[in-house]
C-alpha positions as CSV (number, residue, x, y, z in Angstrom):
1,M,111.9,-50.1,56.7
2,L,110.6,-53.7,56.3
3,R,108.7,-55.1,59.3
4,R,109.7,-58.5,60.6
5,S,107.2,-61.0,59.6
6,H,105.5,-63.2,62.2
7,K,102.8,-65.8,62.4
8,K,99.5,-64.3,63.5
9,S,97.8,-65.8,66.5
10,R,94.3,-66.5,65.3
11,G,93.2,-68.2,68.5
12,G,94.9,-65.9,71.0
13,C,93.3,-64.6,74.2
14,V,91.2,-61.5,74.3
15,E,93.8,-59.6,76.4
16,C,96.7,-60.3,74.0
17,K,94.6,-59.3,71.0
18,R,93.8,-56.0,72.8
19,R,97.4,-55.3,73.5
20,H,98.4,-56.4,69.9
21,V,101.0,-59.0,71.2
22,K,101.5,-62.6,70.1
23,C,99.7,-65.0,72.3
24,D,101.0,-68.6,72.9
25,E,97.4,-69.7,73.1
26,N,98.1,-71.8,76.2
27,R,94.8,-72.6,78.0
28,P,93.3,-71.9,80.4
29,I,95.8,-69.0,81.0
30,C,98.4,-68.0,78.4
31,R,102.0,-67.3,79.6
32,L,101.9,-63.6,78.9
33,C,98.8,-63.1,81.1
34,V,100.4,-65.2,83.8
35,L,103.6,-63.1,83.7
36,S,101.7,-59.8,83.6
37,D,99.0,-60.9,86.1
38,R,96.1,-60.1,83.7
39,D,92.8,-61.8,83.4
40,C,92.9,-64.3,80.6
41,S,90.0,-65.4,78.5
42,F,89.5,-66.8,75.0
43,A,86.7,-65.5,72.9
44,S,86.9,-68.6,70.6
45,Q,86.0,-70.9,73.5
46,D,83.1,-73.1,72.8
47,Q,79.9,-71.6,74.3
48,Q,78.6,-75.0,75.4
49,Q,81.8,-75.5,77.4
50,Q,81.1,-72.3,79.3
51,H,77.7,-73.7,80.4
52,D,78.7,-77.2,81.2
53,P,80.4,-78.1,84.5
54,S,84.1,-77.7,84.3
55,S,86.4,-80.6,84.7
56,R,87.2,-79.4,88.2
57,E,83.6,-79.3,89.2
58,R,83.0,-82.8,87.7
59,S,86.0,-84.0,89.6
60,I,84.7,-82.5,92.9
61,E,81.2,-84.0,92.4
62,S,82.7,-87.4,91.6
63,D,84.9,-87.3,94.7
64,R,81.9,-86.3,96.8
65,R,79.9,-89.2,95.5
66,H,82.7,-91.5,96.6
67,G,82.8,-90.0,100.1
68,E,86.0,-88.2,99.7
69,T,86.8,-84.8,101.3
70,V,88.2,-82.4,98.7
71,L,89.8,-79.0,98.8
72,D,87.1,-76.8,97.4
73,L,87.9,-73.1,97.4
74,R,84.9,-71.9,95.4
75,N,83.1,-70.7,98.6
76,I,86.1,-69.3,100.5
77,T,85.4,-65.8,101.6
78,P,88.3,-63.4,100.7
79,L,89.7,-61.4,103.5
80,T,88.1,-58.1,104.4
81,P,90.2,-55.1,105.3
82,V,88.5,-54.7,108.7
83,S,90.3,-57.9,109.8
84,I,93.2,-56.1,111.4
85,V,92.5,-52.4,111.3
86,D,91.1,-51.2,114.6
87,S,89.3,-48.2,113.2
88,P,87.2,-48.6,110.1
89,G,87.6,-44.9,109.5
90,N,91.1,-45.5,108.4
91,L,89.9,-47.5,105.4
92,P,88.9,-46.1,102.0
93,A,85.2,-46.5,101.2
94,Q,85.9,-48.6,98.1
95,H,88.6,-50.8,96.8
96,P,88.7,-50.3,93.0
97,H,90.9,-52.5,90.8
98,D,94.6,-51.7,91.7
99,A,96.3,-50.9,88.4
100,S,99.7,-51.6,90.0
101,L,98.8,-55.3,90.2
102,D,98.9,-55.4,86.4
103,D,102.6,-54.6,86.1
104,A,104.9,-57.5,85.2
105,I,107.4,-56.2,87.7
106,N,105.9,-54.5,90.7
107,F,108.0,-53.0,93.4
108,D,105.2,-53.3,96.0
109,H,105.3,-57.1,95.3
110,M,109.1,-57.1,95.6
111,E,108.8,-55.5,99.1
112,L,106.4,-58.3,100.1
113,L,108.6,-61.0,98.7
114,I,111.7,-59.7,100.5
115,H,109.7,-59.5,103.7
116,A,108.6,-63.2,103.3
117,I,112.2,-64.3,102.7
118,Q,113.6,-62.4,105.7
119,D,110.9,-62.5,108.4
120,R,110.5,-65.8,110.2
121,E,107.7,-64.5,112.4
122,M,105.2,-64.8,109.5
123,F,105.1,-68.6,110.0
124,E,105.9,-68.8,113.7
125,I,103.0,-71.2,114.5
126,G,104.2,-73.5,111.7
127,T,106.4,-76.6,111.9
128,G,110.1,-76.1,112.3
129,V,110.3,-72.4,111.6
130,G,113.8,-72.0,113.0
131,E,115.2,-75.0,111.2
132,Y,113.4,-75.0,107.9
133,H,112.4,-71.3,107.2
134,A,115.2,-70.7,104.6
135,S,114.9,-74.0,102.8
136,G,111.1,-73.9,102.9
137,I,111.0,-70.4,101.4
138,A,113.5,-71.4,98.7
139,L,111.4,-74.5,97.9
140,G,108.3,-72.4,97.8
141,L,109.8,-69.8,95.4
142,K,111.0,-72.6,93.1
143,E,107.5,-74.1,93.0
144,A,105.9,-70.7,92.6
145,L,107.6,-70.2,89.3
146,A,105.5,-72.9,87.8
147,A,102.4,-72.2,90.0
148,P,101.5,-68.5,90.0
149,Y,98.7,-69.2,92.5
150,L,101.3,-70.1,95.1
151,M,103.3,-66.9,94.5
152,H,100.2,-64.7,94.8
153,E,99.2,-66.4,98.1
154,L,102.7,-66.1,99.6
155,L,102.7,-62.3,98.8
156,A,99.1,-62.0,100.1
157,F,100.1,-63.5,103.5
158,S,103.2,-61.3,103.6
159,A,101.0,-58.3,103.0
160,Q,98.8,-59.3,105.9
161,H,101.8,-59.5,108.2
162,M,103.0,-56.2,107.0
163,A,99.7,-54.7,107.9
164,F,100.1,-55.9,111.4
165,L,103.7,-54.6,111.7
166,H,102.9,-51.2,110.2
167,P,99.4,-50.1,111.5
168,E,99.9,-46.6,110.0
169,R,99.9,-48.2,106.5
170,S,97.5,-51.1,107.3
171,A,94.9,-50.0,104.8
172,H,97.5,-50.1,102.0
173,Y,98.8,-53.6,102.9
174,L,95.4,-55.1,103.6
175,H,94.2,-53.9,100.2
176,Q,97.2,-55.8,98.7
177,A,96.4,-58.8,100.8
178,V,92.7,-58.9,99.6
179,S,93.7,-58.4,95.9
180,L,96.5,-60.9,95.9
181,Q,94.5,-63.6,97.8
182,T,91.5,-63.2,95.5
183,R,93.8,-63.6,92.5
184,A,95.5,-66.6,94.1
185,I,92.3,-68.5,94.6
186,S,91.0,-67.6,91.2
187,L,94.2,-69.0,89.6
188,F,94.1,-72.1,91.7
189,N,90.5,-72.8,90.8
190,T,91.2,-72.3,87.1
191,T,94.3,-74.4,86.8
192,W,94.0,-77.3,89.3
193,T,92.2,-80.5,88.5
194,E,93.9,-83.3,90.6
195,V,96.9,-83.9,92.8
196,N,99.8,-85.6,91.2
197,K,103.6,-85.9,91.4
198,S,104.2,-82.7,89.4
199,N,102.0,-80.4,91.5
200,C,101.6,-82.0,95.0
201,V,104.3,-79.8,96.6
202,A,103.0,-76.6,95.1
203,I,99.4,-77.4,96.1
204,L,100.3,-78.4,99.7
205,L,102.4,-75.2,100.1
206,F,99.6,-73.1,98.7
207,S,97.0,-74.7,100.9
208,S,99.1,-74.4,104.0
209,I,99.9,-70.7,103.5
210,L,96.2,-70.0,102.7
211,G,95.4,-71.9,105.9
212,H,97.8,-69.8,107.9
213,H,96.3,-66.7,106.3
214,L,92.7,-67.6,107.1
215,L,93.5,-68.6,110.7
216,A,95.4,-65.4,111.4
217,D,92.6,-63.4,109.9
218,T,90.0,-65.3,112.0
219,L,91.9,-64.9,115.3
220,R,92.3,-61.1,114.7
221,K,88.7,-60.4,113.7
222,R,86.7,-58.4,116.2
223,D,83.4,-58.7,114.3
224,P,80.3,-57.0,115.8
225,G,78.5,-60.3,115.3
226,G,80.1,-61.6,118.4
227,L,80.2,-65.4,119.0
228,D,78.0,-66.2,115.9
229,A,80.4,-64.4,113.6
230,F,83.5,-65.9,115.2
231,I,82.1,-69.4,115.0
232,A,81.2,-68.9,111.4
233,H,84.7,-67.8,110.5
234,Y,86.4,-70.5,112.6
235,V,84.3,-73.3,111.2
236,Q,85.2,-72.2,107.7
237,C,88.8,-72.2,108.7
238,V,88.5,-75.7,110.1
239,E,86.9,-76.9,106.9
240,M,89.6,-75.4,104.8
241,H,92.3,-77.0,107.0
242,R,90.7,-80.4,106.7
243,G,91.0,-80.0,102.9
244,I,94.8,-79.5,103.5
245,Y,94.8,-82.6,105.6
246,T,93.0,-84.6,102.9
247,I,95.5,-83.5,100.3
248,A,98.4,-84.5,102.5
249,K,96.9,-87.9,103.2
250,S,96.1,-88.6,99.5
251,A,99.5,-87.5,98.3
252,W,101.5,-88.8,101.3
253,P,103.8,-91.2,99.4
254,L,104.6,-88.5,96.8
255,L,105.2,-85.8,99.4
256,M,107.5,-88.1,101.5
257,Q,109.7,-88.4,98.4
258,S,109.8,-84.6,98.0
259,E,111.9,-81.9,99.7
260,L,109.0,-81.5,102.2
261,E,109.8,-84.8,103.9
262,P,111.8,-83.3,106.8
263,I,109.1,-80.8,107.7
264,L,106.3,-83.4,107.3
265,T,108.2,-85.9,109.4
266,Q,108.7,-83.4,112.2
267,S,105.1,-82.3,112.1
268,T,103.8,-85.9,112.3
269,A,106.1,-86.6,115.2
270,F,104.6,-83.7,117.1
271,T,101.0,-84.4,116.5
272,S,101.5,-88.2,117.1
273,R,102.7,-87.6,120.7
274,Q,100.8,-89.1,123.5
275,P,99.3,-86.6,126.0
276,K,101.0,-86.4,129.4
277,G,99.2,-83.8,131.5
278,N,95.8,-83.8,133.2
279,D,94.7,-80.3,132.2
280,C,91.8,-81.6,130.2
281,E,90.4,-84.0,132.8
282,P,87.4,-81.8,133.6
283,I,86.3,-81.5,130.0
284,K,86.7,-85.3,129.5
285,K,84.4,-85.8,132.5
286,L,81.9,-83.4,130.9
287,I,81.9,-85.2,127.6
288,N,81.6,-88.6,129.2
289,N,78.6,-87.6,131.3
290,S,76.8,-85.7,128.5
291,T,73.3,-86.9,127.5
292,A,73.1,-84.5,124.6
293,L,75.9,-86.0,122.6
294,S,75.9,-89.2,120.5
295,Q,78.7,-91.7,120.9
296,V,80.1,-90.6,117.5
297,E,80.1,-87.0,118.7
298,K,81.7,-88.0,122.1
299,D,84.5,-89.8,120.2
300,A,85.1,-86.7,118.1
301,C,85.3,-84.6,121.2
302,H,87.8,-87.0,122.9
303,H,89.8,-87.0,119.7
304,T,90.0,-83.2,119.8
305,I,90.8,-83.2,123.5
306,Q,93.8,-85.5,123.0
307,Y,95.3,-83.0,120.6
308,L,94.5,-80.1,122.9
309,Q,96.4,-81.8,125.8
310,V,99.4,-82.4,123.5
311,G,99.3,-78.7,122.7
312,I,99.1,-77.7,126.4
313,D,101.9,-80.1,127.2
314,A,104.1,-78.4,124.5
315,V,103.7,-74.9,125.9
316,A,104.6,-76.2,129.3
317,A,107.7,-78.0,128.1
318,K,109.9,-74.9,127.8
319,Q,113.1,-77.0,128.0
320,E,112.3,-78.6,124.6
321,I,113.9,-75.8,122.5
322,F,113.6,-77.6,119.2
323,V,109.8,-78.0,119.4
324,N,107.5,-75.3,118.2
325,R,105.6,-74.9,121.4
326,H,102.7,-73.2,119.6
327,Q,102.2,-75.4,116.6
328,M,98.9,-76.9,117.9
329,I,97.2,-73.5,117.5
330,Y,97.5,-74.1,113.8
331,S,97.5,-78.0,113.7
332,L,94.3,-78.4,115.7
333,T,92.2,-76.7,113.1
334,M,93.4,-79.3,110.6
335,L,93.0,-82.4,112.9
336,V,89.6,-81.9,114.4
337,P,87.0,-84.4,113.1
338,P,84.1,-83.1,111.0
339,E,81.6,-84.0,113.7
340,M,83.5,-81.6,116.0
341,A,83.1,-78.8,113.4
342,A,79.4,-79.5,113.2
343,L,79.0,-79.3,117.0
344,L,80.8,-75.9,116.9
345,A,78.6,-74.7,114.1
346,K,75.4,-75.3,116.1
347,K,77.1,-73.9,119.2
348,Q,76.6,-77.1,121.3
349,P,77.6,-76.1,124.8
350,E,80.0,-79.0,125.3
351,A,81.8,-78.0,122.1
352,L,82.0,-74.4,123.2
353,V,83.6,-75.4,126.6
354,L,86.1,-77.4,124.6
355,L,86.8,-74.3,122.4
356,A,87.4,-72.4,125.7
357,Y,90.2,-74.9,126.3
358,Y,91.6,-74.1,122.9
359,A,91.6,-70.5,124.1
360,I,94.1,-71.5,126.7
361,L,96.5,-72.3,123.8
362,L,95.8,-69.0,122.2
363,H,96.4,-67.2,125.6
364,H,99.8,-69.0,125.9
365,G,100.6,-67.7,122.4
366,R,99.5,-64.1,123.1
367,E,103.0,-62.8,122.1
368,L,102.5,-64.2,118.6
369,W,101.2,-61.8,116.0
370,Q,98.5,-64.2,114.9
371,S,97.0,-64.6,118.4
372,G,97.4,-61.4,120.3
373,D,94.5,-61.2,122.8
374,A,92.5,-63.9,120.9
375,G,92.6,-66.2,123.9
376,L,90.9,-63.7,126.2
377,Y,88.5,-62.6,123.5
378,V,87.3,-66.1,122.6
379,F,86.9,-67.1,126.2
380,G,84.9,-63.9,126.8
381,L,82.6,-64.7,123.9
382,I,81.9,-68.2,125.1
383,N,81.6,-67.3,128.8
384,G,79.1,-64.6,127.9
385,Y,77.0,-67.0,125.8
386,L,76.8,-69.9,128.2
387,G,74.6,-69.6,131.3
388,E,75.7,-69.9,135.0
389,E,75.0,-73.6,134.9
390,W,78.2,-74.0,132.9
391,D,80.4,-72.1,135.3
392,E,81.8,-75.3,136.8
393,W,83.1,-76.5,133.4
394,M,84.5,-73.0,132.5
395,Q,86.4,-72.8,135.8
396,Y,89.7,-74.2,134.5
397,P,90.1,-72.1,131.4
398,R,88.9,-69.1,133.5
399,E,91.8,-69.7,135.9
400,K,94.3,-70.2,133.1
401,I,93.3,-67.1,131.1
402,V,91.5,-64.5,133.3
403,G,93.4,-65.5,136.5
404,D,96.7,-65.4,134.6
405,M,95.9,-61.9,133.3
406,A,95.1,-60.7,136.8
407,M,98.5,-61.9,138.1
408,E,100.5,-60.0,135.4
């Protein structure tokens, strides 16, 4: 029998040549490797190119020279399976490459996709979950067809939520979350160079889901490193979220012409509110009277306090049924100034007291899967670190968290 003739792919990728299939030679990742979720590389790639900075790295360095904040995922630490599992003994000692991830159609992935479509609780600290969940997921799936990094991160976050819902299978789902998130970041770093009209929606959705993922992981960690470990994770989360905020600002005109416009408008309306309550008056007084903070640092603290009060106002306004009362748990990490993150990183006492006020928001959201007992946990870490001389300033969050728990 005569074999059908075909044009050989001389410049195909290593994986397609190994499998003896025709490669479309699309770089940096060919379509077959995208569809089958395989690592794609080209042996014919110029060696000099491998040693020179990539276009993405050159773009990042250029942006930094011009004072721009960029979304740089090269140093993001992938999730570790101990994030949610209470007993490390439930985990396998190693996590070898999961062969099932190489399948073009994977029923484990289908389970995660169906869960993401049906379960609104995954994004319950996001904007307009009740109103926009169905349309948001539909938009995300449409964008993910052209941006595999978005699909991988959506599935990774779904796996993390499944690990919470099914603790008896948490090791299985957390392994999926780690593998899928690692692949998502790798694909993103390989394919993205700049934000434009064609990719701004996919990049913002990817960044937002990754931000939700990292925040949920941070809040559920119970690291033996105590406060130092929590601060390190939380500051990384803040820096990642500021990258999301920078993307949104730089691409705002394009995004407001996209299908994300209703969600972005609602989110902006919430974060632009003027604070009403006086819950944060004690911390304002502490910042104003501090001799350890510069004026720039005081301004950053007051900027953060304003958002904190808006968040506390929201959880108290139970009659506003169309407002996501817990959105500020997520939004605050995106809105705090870089000076505030620097104060947290060096464990400045005034910044830690301010973080204890953030723990009030976490405590109000203790029924959420992302928060759980994080409010009490974070308050305990800070209270144990600060000396007795800070008791006066810790009194209000103590009443709202510890006192509230005693009354239940």
